[in-house]
C-alpha positions as CSV (number, residue, x, y, z in Angstrom):
1,M,0.0,0.0,0.0
2,D,1.3,3.5,-0.9
3,A,2.6,5.7,2.0
4,V,0.5,8.7,3.0
5,L,3.4,10.0,5.1
6,E,7.0,9.0,4.6
7,A,10.2,10.4,6.3
8,G,13.6,9.4,5.1
9,G,16.9,10.0,7.0
10,L,15.5,12.9,9.0
11,T,18.3,14.6,11.0
12,R,18.2,17.7,13.2
13,R,21.3,19.3,14.7
14,F,21.4,22.1,17.2
15,G,24.9,23.4,16.9
16,G,27.1,20.4,17.8
17,L,24.2,18.5,19.3
18,V,22.5,15.9,17.1
19,A,18.9,15.6,18.5
20,V,17.6,13.2,15.9
21,E,19.8,11.3,13.4
22,N,18.6,9.3,10.3
23,Y,15.0,8.8,11.5
24,T,12.7,7.0,9.1
25,L,9.0,6.5,9.1
26,R,6.5,5.0,6.7
27,L,2.7,5.4,7.3
28,A,0.2,3.9,5.0
29,A,-3.6,4.2,5.3
30,G,-4.8,2.2,8.3
31,D,-1.5,2.1,10.0
32,L,-1.4,2.6,13.8
33,V,2.1,3.3,15.0
34,G,3.5,4.3,18.3
35,L,6.8,6.2,18.9
36,I,8.3,5.8,22.3
37,G,11.7,6.3,24.1
38,P,13.1,7.4,27.4
39,N,13.3,11.1,28.3
40,G,15.7,13.0,26.0
41,A,15.4,10.3,23.3
42,G,14.4,12.8,20.6
43,K,10.6,12.0,20.3
44,T,9.6,15.6,20.5
45,T,12.2,16.7,18.0
46,A,11.1,13.9,15.6
47,F,7.4,15.0,16.0
48,S,8.3,18.6,15.4
49,L,10.1,17.7,12.2
50,L,7.2,15.6,10.9
51,T,4.7,18.5,11.6
52,G,6.9,21.3,10.2
53,V,7.6,23.0,13.5
54,L,11.3,22.4,12.9
55,K,13.2,22.2,9.6
56,P,15.4,19.1,9.2
57,T,19.1,19.5,8.8
58,A,19.0,16.6,6.5
59,G,16.5,14.1,5.2
60,S,13.1,14.3,3.5
61,I,9.3,14.3,4.2
62,T,6.7,13.4,1.7
63,V,2.9,13.4,2.0
64,K,1.1,11.2,-0.6
65,G,4.2,11.3,-2.7
66,R,4.6,15.1,-2.6
67,D,7.9,16.4,-1.2
68,L,7.2,18.8,1.6
69,T,10.6,18.8,3.3
70,G,11.1,22.0,5.3
71,R,7.6,23.4,4.6
72,K,5.5,25.3,7.2
73,P,3.0,23.5,9.4
74,H,0.0,25.0,7.6
75,V,1.3,23.6,4.3
76,L,1.6,20.1,5.8
77,A,-1.9,20.5,7.3
78,E,-3.4,21.4,3.9
79,A,-1.6,18.3,2.4
80,G,-3.4,16.1,4.9
81,L,-1.4,16.0,8.2
82,A,-3.4,16.7,11.3
83,R,-1.9,17.0,14.7
84,T,-2.9,17.5,18.4
85,F,-0.8,19.0,21.1
86,Q,0.6,17.7,24.4
87,N,-0.9,20.8,26.1
88,I,-4.5,21.1,24.8
89,R,-5.0,24.1,22.5
90,L,-8.7,24.8,22.2
91,F,-10.6,28.0,21.8
92,A,-11.9,27.9,25.4
93,D,-14.6,30.5,25.1
94,L,-16.1,29.0,21.9
95,S,-18.5,26.1,21.9
96,V,-17.5,22.5,21.0
97,L,-19.2,22.9,17.7
98,E,-17.4,26.1,16.9
99,N,-14.0,24.5,17.8
100,V,-14.6,21.6,15.4
101,M,-15.9,23.9,12.7
102,A,-12.5,25.7,12.9
103,G,-10.9,22.6,11.6
104,G,-13.4,22.3,8.7
105,H,-12.5,25.8,7.4
106,L,-9.1,24.4,6.3
107,R,-11.0,22.4,3.6
108,Y,-14.2,24.2,2.9
109,G,-13.8,27.8,4.2
110,A,-15.1,30.5,1.8
111,S,-12.7,33.1,0.3
112,L,-12.0,36.3,2.2
113,L,-14.1,38.4,-0.2
114,A,-17.1,36.0,0.2
115,T,-16.8,36.1,3.9
116,L,-16.6,39.8,4.2
117,G,-19.5,40.2,1.8
118,L,-21.6,37.4,3.4
119,T,-22.3,36.1,0.0
120,Q,-24.2,32.9,-0.9
121,A,-20.9,31.1,-1.3
122,F,-20.1,32.0,2.4
123,W,-23.4,30.7,3.7
124,T,-23.1,27.5,1.6
125,S,-19.6,26.9,3.0
126,E,-20.7,27.5,6.6
127,S,-23.6,25.1,6.1
128,R,-21.3,22.4,4.8
129,I,-18.7,22.9,7.6
130,T,-21.4,22.9,10.3
131,E,-23.0,19.7,9.0
132,A,-19.6,17.9,8.8
133,A,-18.6,19.1,12.3
134,R,-21.9,17.8,13.8
135,A,-21.3,14.4,12.2
136,I,-17.8,14.2,13.7
137,I,-19.0,15.3,17.1
138,A,-21.6,12.6,17.0
139,R,-19.1,9.9,15.8
140,L,-16.8,10.7,18.8
141,G,-19.6,10.6,21.3
142,L,-19.6,14.4,22.1
143,G,-23.1,15.2,21.1
144,E,-24.2,16.2,24.5
145,F,-21.5,18.9,24.6
146,T,-22.2,20.4,21.1
147,D,-23.2,23.8,22.4
148,R,-21.2,23.8,25.6
149,R,-18.3,26.1,26.1
150,A,-15.1,24.0,25.4
151,G,-13.3,25.4,28.4
152,D,-16.0,24.1,30.8
153,L,-15.4,20.5,29.8
154,S,-13.3,18.0,31.7
155,Y,-9.7,17.5,30.5
156,G,-10.5,14.2,29.0
157,D,-13.5,15.6,27.0
158,Q,-11.4,18.5,25.9
159,R,-8.9,16.0,24.5
160,R,-11.6,14.4,22.5
161,V,-12.8,17.8,21.2
162,E,-9.2,18.5,20.1
163,I,-9.1,15.2,18.2
164,A,-12.5,16.0,16.6
165,R,-11.2,19.3,15.4
166,A,-8.2,17.6,13.8
167,L,-10.5,15.1,12.1
168,A,-12.5,18.0,10.7
169,T,-9.5,18.9,8.4
170,E,-10.1,15.5,6.7
171,P,-6.5,14.2,7.2
172,V,-4.8,11.3,5.6
173,A,-2.7,11.0,8.8
174,L,-3.3,11.9,12.4
175,L,-0.3,12.7,14.6
176,L,-1.0,12.7,18.4
177,D,1.5,14.3,20.7
178,E,1.3,12.6,24.1
179,P,-2.5,12.4,24.0
180,A,-2.7,10.7,27.4
181,A,-0.8,13.5,29.2
182,G,-2.9,14.7,32.2
183,L,-5.5,12.0,31.8
184,N,-6.7,9.7,34.6
185,P,-6.8,5.9,34.0
186,A,-10.5,6.0,33.0
187,E,-9.9,8.8,30.5
188,T,-6.9,7.0,29.1
189,K,-9.0,3.9,28.5
190,T,-11.6,6.1,26.7
191,L,-8.9,7.7,24.6
192,T,-7.5,4.3,23.6
193,T,-10.9,3.1,22.5
194,L,-11.5,6.3,20.5
195,V,-8.1,6.3,18.7
196,R,-8.6,2.6,17.7
197,K,-12.2,3.4,16.5
198,I,-10.9,6.3,14.3
199,N,-8.2,4.1,12.9
200,D,-10.5,1.1,12.2
201,E,-13.6,2.9,11.0
202,L,-12.1,5.8,9.0
203,G,-8.8,4.1,7.9
204,I,-6.8,7.1,8.9
205,A,-3.1,6.5,9.5
206,V,-2.2,7.3,13.1
207,L,1.1,8.1,14.8
208,V,1.1,8.3,18.6
209,V,4.0,9.8,20.4
210,E,3.7,8.9,24.1
211,H,5.5,8.3,27.4
212,D,2.8,5.8,28.5
213,M,4.3,2.5,27.3
214,R,1.3,0.5,28.4
215,L,-1.0,2.6,26.3
216,I,1.3,2.2,23.2
217,M,1.6,-1.5,23.6
218,D,-2.1,-2.0,24.1
219,L,-3.1,0.3,21.2
220,C,-0.5,0.2,18.4
221,R,0.1,-2.5,15.8
222,R,3.7,-1.3,15.2
223,V,6.1,0.5,17.6
224,Q,9.2,2.5,17.0
225,V,11.7,3.2,19.7
226,L,14.1,6.1,19.8
227,N,17.1,6.4,22.0
228,R,19.7,9.2,21.9
229,G,18.2,10.4,18.7
230,R,18.4,7.1,16.8
231,L,15.8,4.6,15.9
232,V,16.9,1.5,17.9
233,A,14.0,-0.8,17.3
234,E,10.8,-1.2,15.3
235,G,8.2,-3.9,15.0
236,T,5.2,-5.4,16.8
237,P,4.7,-4.6,20.5
238,E,5.7,-8.1,21.4
239,K,8.9,-7.9,19.4
240,V,9.8,-4.5,20.6
241,Q,9.3,-5.4,24.3
242,A,11.7,-8.3,23.9
243,D,14.4,-6.3,22.0
244,P,17.6,-6.1,24.1
245,A,18.3,-2.5,22.7
246,V,14.9,-1.4,24.1
247,I,15.4,-3.0,27.5
248,E,18.8,-1.4,27.7
249,A,17.4,2.0,26.7
250,Y,14.9,2.0,29.5
251,L,16.6,-0.1,32.2
252,G,19.9,1.5,31.5
253,T,18.4,4.9,32.1
254,R,16.9,3.8,35.4
255,R,20.2,2.3,36.5
256,Q,22.0,5.5,35.6
257,R,19.6,7.5,37.7
258,A,19.9,5.1,40.6
259,G,23.7,5.4,40.4
260,H,23.4,9.2,40.7
261,A,20.9,9.1,43.5
């Protein structure tokens, strides 16, 4: 199956420090991949490279075969990459519906002139975006919150709204940046079920960057492990958990900490 997102040899240097070196990723429609690693492994840098927040020192990024290396985040979003943030970034004073509609404007928003003139094209666009947003809200089980102020929801429900907004952009790949951060066990379970549902029912490729190894192993079909900026393992959860390089990456870090205590 053709890749919807492909990264080849991604490298990022900060002066003399190599934060990520020769990172590769291939996501096809329906893939569900986790990216893990100990603190300082380079996960955040890799995620920032994939989403256009950082420009790579070397390497390439293609979306559906289109070379978008070094392009800005909005260009990658328009090409079909949607992302969420570790710290939730919603429009707290807007309703859940309005937040999800904001994502839809990327695809179906009217032109500036049509919007300023409140033309028929504007109203047609707004109607289409509203209808699509309501459908996404219902699919993600957020219907009871449609008209609620987003900032009044629980943290777990806000996380779901953020994912709904990302889906409103009609992505080919969804990149989740530590989605379980700040969630309690019940909320984490709900999140896991939701991400699996999105992947199974919509066929959207998903990459999850996460500290919670149990979540990754329960959720993902394929797992990548970064350590010191390098990809040290990739495969099924079972294969990765038994990999000596992965065990050393995690246990070695703990032993080092214990030695400095």
